[in-house]
C-alpha positions in Angstrom: -0.1 0.2 0.0 1.4 3.4 -1.2 0.1 5.5 1.5 1.5 3.3 4.4 4.8 2.9 2.7 5.2 6.3 2.3 4.2 7.1 6.2 6.1 4.0 7.9 8.5 3.2 5.2 7.7 -0.3 5.3 10.3 -1.9 3.2 13.3 0.1 4.8 12.3 -1.1 8.1 11.9 -5.0 6.8 8.2 -5.2 7.8 4.8 -5.5 5.9 1.5 -4.1 6.6 0.3 -8.0 8.0 3.2 -8.1 10.3 2.5 -4.5 12.1 -1.4 -5.3 12.4 -0.2 -8.7 14.3 2.0 -6.6 16.3 -0.5 -3.9 16.7 -2.7 -6.5 18.3 0.0 -8.4 20.3 0.7 -5.0 22.2 -2.6 -4.1 22.2 -3.6 -7.1 24.5 -0.1 -7.5 26.6 -1.6 -3.9 28.3 -5.0 -3.3 27.6 -5.6 -4.0 31.4 -4.8 -0.3 31.9 -8.5 -0.2 30.5 -9.9 -1.8 34.1 -7.0 -0.8 36.1 -6.4 2.8 36.1 -10.4 3.9 36.6 -10.0 1.5 39.1 -6.8 3.1 41.2 -7.8 6.8 40.1 -11.6 6.1 41.6 -10.3 6.0 45.0 -9.0 9.7 44.5 -13.1 10.7 43.8 -12.6 10.5 40.1 -15.7 9.4 38.2 -14.7 5.8 37.5 -16.5 5.8 33.5 -15.4 9.2 33.0 -12.0 8.0 33.9 -12.2 5.0 31.4 -13.2 7.0 28.7 -10.4 9.4 29.4 -7.8 6.1 29.9 -8.8 4.9 26.2 -8.6 8.6 24.7 -5.1 9.3 26.3 -3.7 6.1 25.4 -5.1 6.6 22.0 -3.8 9.9 21.4 -0.3 9.5 22.6 0.2 6.3 20.7 -1.1 8.0 17.7 1.1 10.6 18.2 4.2 8.1 18.4 3.4 5.8 15.6 2.3 9.1 12.8 5.1 11.4 14.2 7.8 9.6 15.8 7.3 6.1 13.7 8.3 3.6 16.6 6.0 0.5 17.7 5.3 2.3 21.2 2.4 2.2 22.9 1.4 5.2 25.4 -0.8 4.7 28.0 -1.7 6.2 31.8 1.5 5.4 33.7 1.5 2.1 36.2 2.5 3.7 39.8 1.9 7.2 38.9 -1.6 6.5 38.7 -1.1 5.0 42.9 0.7 8.0 43.7 -1.6 10.6 42.0 -4.5 8.5 43.9 -3.2 7.5 47.0 -0.7 9.8 48.0 -1.7 13.0 46.6 -5.1 12.9 46.9 -5.6 10.9 49.8 -2.6 11.4 51.4 -1.6 15.2 51.3 -5.8 16.0 50.8 -5.2 17.6 47.6 -8.3 17.4 45.2 -7.9 15.2 42.0 -8.1 18.6 40.3 -5.1 20.0 41.7 -3.8 16.7 41.2 -4.5 17.0 37.1 -3.4 20.2 37.3 -0.1 18.7 38.8 -0.1 16.7 36.3 -0.3 18.9 33.2 2.2 21.6 34.5 4.6 18.4 34.8 3.9 17.1 31.1 4.2 21.0 29.7 7.9 20.9 31.4 8.1 17.5 29.8 7.6 19.2 26.2 10.3 21.9 27.0 12.9 19.4 28.0 11.9 17.7 24.6 12.3 20.5 22.9 15.5 22.5 24.4 17.4 19.5 24.5 18.0 19.3 28.0 17.0 15.8 28.6 20.3 14.2 28.3 21.8 16.4 30.9 18.7 15.8 33.7 18.8 12.1 32.7 22.7 11.7 32.7 23.1 13.4 36.0 21.1 11.1 38.1 22.9 7.8 39.7 22.0 5.0 37.9 21.5 3.3 41.0 19.0 5.8 42.1 16.9 4.9 38.4 17.1 1.3 39.1 15.7 1.8 42.6 13.1 4.1 41.7 11.4 1.8 39.3 12.1 -1.1 41.8 10.3 1.3 44.6 7.4 2.1 42.6 7.0 -1.8 41.8 6.9 -2.7 45.9 4.1 0.7 46.2 2.2 -1.3 43.5 2.3 -4.2 45.1 1.0 -3.2 48.5 -1.4 -1.6 46.9 -2.3 -4.7 45.0 -2.1 -6.6 47.9 -4.8 -4.2 49.9 -7.2 -4.0 46.9 -7.1 -8.0 47.1 -7.7 -8.4 50.5 -4.6 -10.3 51.3 -3.0 -7.3 53.5 -5.3 -5.1 56.0 -4.8 -2.6 58.6 -3.8 -3.8 62.1 -3.0 -1.6 64.8 0.0 -3.6 66.4 1.8 -4.3 63.5 0.4 -2.1 60.9 0.1 -4.6 58.3 -1.6 -8.4 58.8 -2.8 -11.2 56.8 -6.7 -10.7 55.2 -9.5 -13.0 55.9 -8.5 -15.6 53.5 -11.8 -17.3 53.9 -13.6 -14.8 51.7 -13.6 -15.4 48.1 -11.7 -11.9 47.4 -8.4 -12.3 48.5 -8.3 -16.4 46.9 -9.7 -15.6 43.4 -6.9 -12.7 43.9 -4.5 -15.2 44.3 -5.9 -17.7 41.5 -5.2 -14.8 39.3 -1.9 -13.9 40.0 -1.3 -17.7 39.6 -2.7 -17.6 35.9 -0.5 -14.6 34.9 2.6 -15.9 35.8 1.7 -19.2 34.3 0.4 -17.4 31.2 2.7 -15.3 31.0 6.4 -18.0 31.4 4.1 -19.7 28.3 4.3 -16.4 26.3 0.0 -16.5 25.9 -0.5 -12.8 24.6 -2.4 -11.2 26.7 -2.4 -12.9 30.3 -2.9 -10.0 32.5 -5.8 -9.6 30.4 -7.2 -12.8 30.4 -6.6 -13.5 34.0 -8.7 -10.2 34.9 -11.2 -11.5 33.0 -10.9 -14.6 34.6 -11.7 -13.5 38.0 -14.4 -11.1 37.3 -16.4 -14.0 35.0 -15.9 -16.3 38.3 -16.8 -13.0 40.7 -20.4 -12.6 38.7 -20.9 -16.6 38.3 -20.6 -16.9 42.5 -22.7 -13.8 42.9 -20.3 -11.7 44.4 -20.2 -9.2 41.2 -23.2 -7.6 39.6 -22.9 -8.1 36.1 -23.4 -4.7 33.7 -23.0 -5.9 30.3 -20.5 -5.4 28.4 -20.7 -2.9 25.9 -22.6 0.2 25.5 -22.4 3.6 24.1 -19.1 5.6 25.7 -19.9 7.4 29.1 -19.7 11.7 29.1 -16.3 12.5 29.7 -17.8 15.7 30.5 -16.8 15.4 34.4 -13.4 14.8 34.0 -12.6 17.0 30.7 -10.4 20.0 31.3 -11.1 20.1 35.1 -7.6 20.9 35.7 -6.9 23.1 39.2 -3.8 25.0 37.9 -4.5 27.8 40.2 -4.3 25.1 42.9 -1.4 22.9 41.5 0.5 25.9 41.6 0.3 25.8 45.6 3.4 25.6 46.9 3.0 22.3 48.9 2.7 20.7 45.3 5.5 21.6 43.7 7.7 18.2 44.9 4.1 16.3 43.4 5.2 18.3 40.2 8.4 17.7 40.0 8.0 13.6 41.2 5.4 13.3 38.5 8.1 14.9 36.2 11.3 13.0 37.1 9.2 9.7 36.9 8.1 10.5 33.9 11.2 11.4 32.3 12.9 8.2 33.7 10.0 5.9 32.5 9.9 7.4 29.0 13.5 7.6 28.4 14.1 4.1 29.8 11.5 2.4 28.0 12.1 4.0 24.6 15.5 3.0 24.6 14.8 -0.9 26.3 11.6 -1.3 23.5 13.9 -0.2 20.5 17.6 -1.9 21.6 15.5 -5.1 21.9 13.3 -4.4 18.0 17.2 -3.3 16.9 15.8 0.0 15.9 19.2 2.1 17.6 21.8 3.4 15.4 25.4 2.1 15.6 26.4 4.3 18.2 23.4 2.6 20.6 21.5 5.5 20.2 18.0 6.5 19.3 17.1 7.9 16.1 14.2 10.9 16.1 14.4 10.7 20.2 13.1 14.1 20.2 9.9 13.4 18.5 9.3 10.5 20.5 10.2 12.2 23.6 7.8 15.3 22.4 5.2 12.1 21.9 5.2 11.0 25.1 4.8 14.6 26.6 2.3 15.6 24.3 0.2 12.7 25.5 1.1 13.3 29.4 -0.8 16.6 28.8 -3.2 15.7 26.4 -4.0 12.8 29.1 -4.5 15.4 31.8 -6.7 17.7 29.9 -8.9 14.6 29.3 -8.9 13.6 33.1 -6.3 10.5 33.8 -2.7 10.7 35.8 0.5 11.2 33.9 0.8 9.0 30.4 3.9 7.2 29.1 5.6 4.6 27.2 4.8 1.0 27.9 7.3 -1.9 28.2 4.8 -3.8 27.5 5.5 -2.5 23.3 8.3 -5.0 23.0 5.7 -7.9 22.5 4.9 -5.7 19.7 8.3 -6.1 18.6 8.9 -9.3 19.2 5.8 -10.2 16.6 7.6 -8.3 14.0 6.7 -4.7 15.0 9.2 -2.1 13.5 7.6 1.0 12.4 4.6 3.2 13.4 2.1 1.6 12.0 2.0 -1.3 15.0 1.9 2.1 17.7 -1.4 3.1 15.1 -3.2 -0.4 14.6 -2.9 0.3 19.4 -4.3 3.8 19.0 -7.2 2.5 16.9 -7.7 -0.4 19.5 -7.6 2.0 22.2 -10.3 4.0 20.7 -12.8 1.4 19.9 -12.5 0.2 23.6 -14.4 3.0 25.0 -17.7 0.9 24.4 -16.1 -1.7 26.7 -17.2 0.5 29.6 -20.0 -1.6 31.2 -17.6 -4.7 31.5 -15.0 -2.3 32.7 -17.7 -1.3 35.5 -18.1 -4.8 36.5 -14.2 -5.7 37.1 -14.1 -5.8 41.0 -10.9 -4.6 42.8 -9.4 -7.8 43.1 -9.9 -9.0 39.9 -7.3 -6.1 39.0 -5.1 -6.6 41.9 -3.1 -9.3 40.4 -2.1 -7.0 38.0 -0.5 -4.5 40.1 1.3 -7.1 41.8 2.7 -8.6 38.7 3.6 -5.7 37.2 5.7 -5.0 40.8 7.6 -8.0 39.7 8.1 -6.9 36.7 9.4 -3.6 38.1 11.8 -4.7 40.5 14.3 -6.6 38.4 16.2 -3.6 38.4 17.6 -3.9 41.7 19.7 -6.8 40.0 21.7 -3.8 38.3 22.8 -2.2 41.3 26.4 -2.5 42.6 26.1 -4.3 45.7 29.3 -4.0 46.4 29.9 -0.6 46.8 28.2 0.8 50.0 27.6 4.6 48.8 25.6 3.0 45.8 23.3 -0.2 46.9 22.5 2.1 50.4 20.7 5.2 48.7 19.1 2.8 46.6 18.1 0.6 49.2 16.7 3.6 51.3 14.4 4.8 47.9 13.1 1.2 47.1 11.7 0.4 50.7 10.8 4.0 51.7 8.3 4.5 48.7 6.1 1.8 49.5 6.4 1.9 53.1 5.6 5.8 53.6 3.3 5.2 50.8 4.7 8.0 48.9 6.6 7.7 45.5 8.5 12.0 46.0 9.0 10.5 49.8 11.0 7.7 48.7 13.1 9.6 45.6 13.3 12.4 48.6 15.1 10.1 50.9 17.4 8.3 48.4 18.8 11.6 47.0 19.3 13.2 50.2 20.8 9.8 51.6 23.2 9.5 48.6 24.4 13.4 48.5 25.2 12.5 52.4 26.9 9.2 51.9 28.8 10.3 49.1 30.1 13.3 51.6 30.8 11.2 54.3 32.6 8.7 52.6 35.2 11.0 50.8 33.2 10.8 47.6 32.1 14.2 46.5 33.6 13.7 42.7 31.0 11.5 42.3 28.6 13.8 42.8 27.2 16.1 40.2 25.6 19.7 40.8 22.4 18.2 40.0 22.1 15.6 42.2 23.2 17.7 44.9 20.6 21.1 44.2 17.9 18.3 43.8 18.9 17.0 47.5 18.9 20.3 48.9 15.6 21.2 47.2 14.2 17.9 49.1 15.5 19.0 52.2 14.2 22.5 52.1 10.7 21.1 51.4 11.1 18.5 54.6 12.4 21.6 56.8 9.5 24.4 55.4 6.5 22.5 54.6 
């Protein structure tokens, strides 16, 4: 097809329309769980679940479409796991800001990301952050998701003496969630496409069959987006207390986007001879535009998904793969009744499985160097145990600078790291 060849340069990338279509379907199946999980998490912030469902589908479709048509990469985007939990449980529930102000913070972080992408300061920021902290932030977010998943499953609950304890295993929720988690792992090991979505739907079907959940149907006209559309509170987001929130969104978005893009494109053989990603500026700009669009629609930060690697493994090499994913997300807006049927314990296994994937970064840390390993562990454990990504990042940067100075390793510190640590100290001292 001449039009597709001209847009995506299929022959130059050694692929065909059929291969790209199959790759797009594969990627969509591996990440479609987000249309069920994201509304479930953000509803904990008081956001209307049906409107968030539509916003999730549209944000993923817009971001992925831009990535495919503008950057010509087989990378899909959707609301980020981890940042949605930070949005709901830390910023709204923990810090008591409105979800409208939190959306404003997401929008501001997206605009900062646009500026970074346009003016080529991304490399300066990313290269200045210690590698050990990058890995530990990802792992800490994974552990944060695990706690939320276990809580939603009913496998852990609050306890006045021990803070946490085992939930009631005589109730169906924890048992169904456990079965769903094991189903995901078993299917993933067998490389079954769509393992996570299969498990979510299986647990939901079992819940409906047992009379635990009311079945609302499968398809219907899309719900109204009005309750969340353009509801950002920018004045509230500029509150001094939310500056740390904006910084946290920005840092995690930057790491997620850069790391995922490089990782997926490396597996697909799309890096140049110097190991660099051609059109990186376009790819990052697509990511940042998706964040701003998502905030306007009514969802937390959008980012590139590592699940895109499933599509590249199926042969996807161009933006046509991403365009297929975008169209499938657009079509998914009619499944709102099914999304409202899914109980929290059906999406909990997905959170726990994603936690495992994100924890793998801990293996990359230099455990023989205490000045690197210690701040990394501090970061990874304080994120879940303070129930805040921002606090974990703050303690990580502060401990990194302090330990390096006390160990006589000040030469390892960049001005950027020292400045970020100082900003976090000021935040704790003044706010």
